[in-house]
Every structure is written in structure tokens, then in C-alpha cells.
C-alpha positions as CSV (number, residue, x, y, z in Angstrom):
1,M,53.3,70.9,100.0
2,I,56.5,73.5,99.0
3,E,56.4,74.2,95.6
4,V,60.2,75.0,94.4
5,T,62.0,75.5,91.2
6,A,65.4,75.2,90.5
7,G,68.0,76.0,87.7
8,V,69.8,73.4,85.8
9,I,72.5,76.6,84.4
10,Q,74.6,75.8,82.0
11,R,77.5,78.1,80.3
12,N,80.2,76.7,78.3
13,G,79.1,73.3,78.8
14,L,79.6,73.2,82.4
15,F,76.5,73.0,85.1
16,L,76.2,75.6,88.1
17,I,75.6,73.8,91.5
18,A,75.6,75.5,95.1
19,R,76.4,73.9,98.4
20,R,74.1,75.4,100.9
21,A,75.8,77.3,104.2
22,P,76.4,76.4,107.5
23,G,72.8,77.0,109.6
24,K,70.9,76.9,106.6
25,S,68.2,73.3,105.9
26,L,70.5,70.6,104.2
27,E,73.6,72.8,104.9
28,G,76.3,71.4,103.3
29,Y,74.3,69.5,100.4
30,W,74.4,70.7,96.8
31,E,72.0,72.0,94.7
32,F,70.9,73.5,91.1
33,P,70.1,77.0,92.6
34,G,66.2,78.1,92.9
35,G,64.0,79.1,95.7
36,K,60.5,78.8,96.3
37,V,57.5,79.8,94.7
38,E,55.3,82.5,95.2
39,A,51.4,82.7,95.1
40,G,50.2,83.4,91.6
41,E,53.9,83.3,90.4
42,T,54.3,80.5,87.4
43,H,57.3,78.2,88.0
44,E,59.8,80.1,84.9
45,A,59.1,83.7,86.7
46,C,60.0,82.1,89.9
47,L,63.4,80.7,88.9
48,A,64.2,84.1,87.0
49,R,63.3,85.6,90.3
50,E,64.9,83.6,93.1
51,L,68.6,83.6,90.8
52,K,68.4,87.8,90.6
53,E,67.6,87.7,94.1
54,E,69.9,84.9,95.2
55,L,73.0,85.3,92.9
56,D,72.7,88.6,91.4
57,L,72.0,86.2,88.0
58,D,70.1,86.7,85.0
59,I,69.1,83.9,83.0
60,T,67.0,83.1,80.2
61,V,64.8,80.0,81.2
62,E,64.5,77.1,78.6
63,E,62.8,73.6,78.4
64,Y,61.0,71.8,81.5
65,I,63.6,69.0,82.8
66,G,62.0,67.1,85.4
67,E,60.4,66.9,88.8
68,S,60.5,65.5,91.9
69,V,58.8,65.4,95.9
70,S,60.8,64.7,98.6
71,G,60.6,65.2,102.8
72,E,57.6,64.0,104.5
73,G,54.3,65.3,105.8
74,E,54.4,68.7,105.7
75,K,58.0,69.1,105.0
76,Q,56.7,68.2,101.2
77,I,58.9,69.5,98.5
78,R,58.2,69.5,95.4
79,L,61.0,70.5,93.1
80,V,60.6,71.8,89.6
81,A,63.4,72.2,87.0
82,Y,64.1,74.1,84.0
83,A,67.3,74.4,81.9
84,A,68.4,77.9,81.7
85,R,71.2,79.6,80.4
86,T,73.4,82.5,81.2
87,E,76.7,84.3,79.8
88,Q,76.9,86.5,83.1
89,E,80.8,85.6,84.9
90,T,80.3,87.0,87.6
91,I,78.3,85.2,90.7
92,S,77.7,86.2,94.2
93,S,75.5,84.2,96.3
94,Q,73.4,85.0,99.7
95,D,72.0,80.9,100.6
96,H,75.3,78.6,99.7
97,D,78.6,78.8,100.6
98,Q,80.1,77.2,97.0
99,L,79.6,78.2,93.9
100,K,80.9,75.8,91.3
101,W,81.0,75.3,87.3
102,I,81.4,70.9,86.5
103,S,81.0,69.1,84.2
104,I,78.2,65.8,83.5
105,Y,80.7,63.3,84.2
106,E,81.6,65.2,88.0
107,F,77.9,64.7,89.6
108,E,78.6,62.2,91.3
109,D,81.7,64.2,93.1
110,Y,78.9,65.7,95.1
111,N,76.7,65.1,98.0
112,F,73.2,66.6,96.2
113,A,70.2,67.1,98.3
114,P,67.8,64.4,97.4
115,A,64.9,66.5,96.0
116,D,67.7,67.3,93.0
117,I,68.8,63.6,92.9
118,P,65.9,63.0,90.1
119,I,66.5,65.6,88.3
120,I,70.4,64.5,87.9
121,E,68.9,61.3,86.3
122,A,66.5,63.0,83.9
123,L,69.9,64.5,82.9
124,L,71.8,61.5,82.4
125,I,68.7,60.1,80.9
126,K,68.6,62.6,77.8
127,R,72.7,62.8,77.9
128,I,72.3,59.1,76.8
129,A,69.1,59.6,74.4
130,I,71.2,62.3,72.4
131,V,74.9,60.7,72.2
132,E,73.0,57.4,71.0
133,Q,71.0,59.7,68.4
134,L,74.2,61.1,67.2
135,A,75.7,57.5,67.3
136,K,72.4,56.2,64.8
137,G,73.0,59.5,63.3
138,I,70.2,61.1,63.9
């Protein structure tokens, strides 16, 4: 099983998503950026390293969001997602042909990689719980 991290990166209430470039596996699918965990590396360290390498992006890793397992046989991927924040304005990508900042309400407008879908569902459930708490005055 391949261990991969993903950063659910927020800035100004929007989430950063990236589209896999032509020629890459899952080309054309949108995802939360991240990468493969190296031997002896924590998920948090992996996420910070991968986002610096792939996007030249400095982040602060925050809380664990969730994980998913997708694929079959030797191609199984365990994706572990963490919330992350950045104030950085300029972002460039080596592995993606598009980067976008979108609201939580726009997730359904994009074709996400299978491993990212449970992460989106976890975000939506968390959002609903927050709205319910606010409605109850908690």
C-alpha cells in the first residue's frame, strides 16, 4: 500500500485544488495537493515537504481531517488528509496543469480523484456540524 498525504489548504475561506496534468496518473482529475510519504517520515513532515517541492508553498499543518483507501492490489493508496493554512499569494505547480481556489459549495462542480471524495465528504460533514452548533448557540 502506498501512503500519501493531502493538504486541505485554506486561505480567505477558500480551498486550494489542483488538476492532474496530462501524462500523469489520474490525469484531468482534481485533488487536494500532497504526495508520497518517504520512509521514516511523519505525515505532517511529508505534507510540508511535498507542498514546498511541488508548489513552492509554505504551509502550516493543522488538524487531521480524515483518510481513505482506494485502488486495487499493489496499486492501493492510503490518503491521509490534514487541514493546512497559507498566506502565500504566489503558487506554481510542477505536477498539475491548473490550480484553483474554490468555496466549499463548489466541490461538486469538479471531477475529483476517487481517494479525495471521502475527504470532501468529511469536510462537508464537519461544515454541517459547525452550522448546527451555531444554530443551537453552542
